[in-house]
N, C-alpha and C positions, 0 to 999 in steps of 0.2 A: 473746860479745856480738855481736849482729847489727849490720849497718851502720846500720839504722834506730835501734837502741837507742843506738848511738854518736852518731849525729847528734842525737837527743833530748838526750842528756847534754851535748853541746856547747852546744846552745841554752839549756839550763838554766844552764850555767856563765856564759854571757854575761848572762843574766837576774840571776843572783846578784851579778855585778859591778856591775850597774846599781842593785840594791838597796843594796849597800854604799856606793856613791857617794851615793845619796839620804840614807842614814843619816848619813854623814859630814857632808853639808852641813847636816843638821838639828842636829848636835851640836857644831858649832864656834862656840858663842856667844862665846867670849872672843877668837877670832881675827878675827871680822868684826863690824862694827858692825850693830846690828839693822836699821837703815834700809837699808844696803847689802845685807845678807843677804836681806831681804824682796824687794828689786828683783830680784836675781840669782836668788833661790830660785824665783820665778815662772818665769823662763826656763828654768833648769835643770830645774825640776820638770816642765814641759811636755815638754821634749825627753827626759828620762829616762822619763817615763810613755809617750811615743810609742814609744820603743825597746822597752820592756817589752811593750807591746801587740803589737809586731811579733814578739817572741819567742813570745808566747802563740799568736798567729795561725799562725806557722810551725810550731809544735809541734802544734797542733790539726790542720793540714793533713797533717802527716806521719803523725800517728796515724790520720787519716781515709783513709789509703791513698795519698796523693800520693808521687810518685816520690822516692826518697831522693837520686837524682842531682840532680834539680832543687833539692831541699832543701839540698843542700851548696852549690850556687851561690848560693842566697838567704842561707845562713848567712854565706858569705864576705862579702857586702855588709853584712849586719847587723853582723858583727864589726868591719868597717872603720868603719861609722858609729858604733858604740858605743866603739871605741877613740878616735876623734876627740873625742867628747863627754867620755869619762873623762879624757883628757889635759887638756881645758879645765877640768874640775872640779878636777883636781888643781892645776893652775896657780893657780886662783882661791883654793883653800885654802892653798897654799904662800904666796901673797902676802899673805893675811890673817894667817898666822902670823908672817911676816917683819915686817909692820907692828906686829902686837901685841907682838913682842919688842923692837921699836925698832931692828931691824937695818937698816932702810932709810935711816937717817940723816934721816928726814923727808921723803924724796923721794916717798913714796906718800901 
């Protein structure tokens, strides 16, 4: 596997994580009320889409001949941004599940 192929694989892995987060937000109907889900889904949806677009753009640049070295630097920033958003999505889903299960004692 060449360094370029490895880089493209890593970009694709980030993108797949973003897709899974989006799918999880869409399927947690029992955990989160529909009104809250709609409000938060818009914000998360925009952020997830923006990161997915960055993945596609970086992959296109690398396939177009951009330097793999530069690509690795951009991937590092992309991974950091994706990790931050994925943690936030996970915390939101965890909170909804805790609330739905009544484990919050009414605090949420």
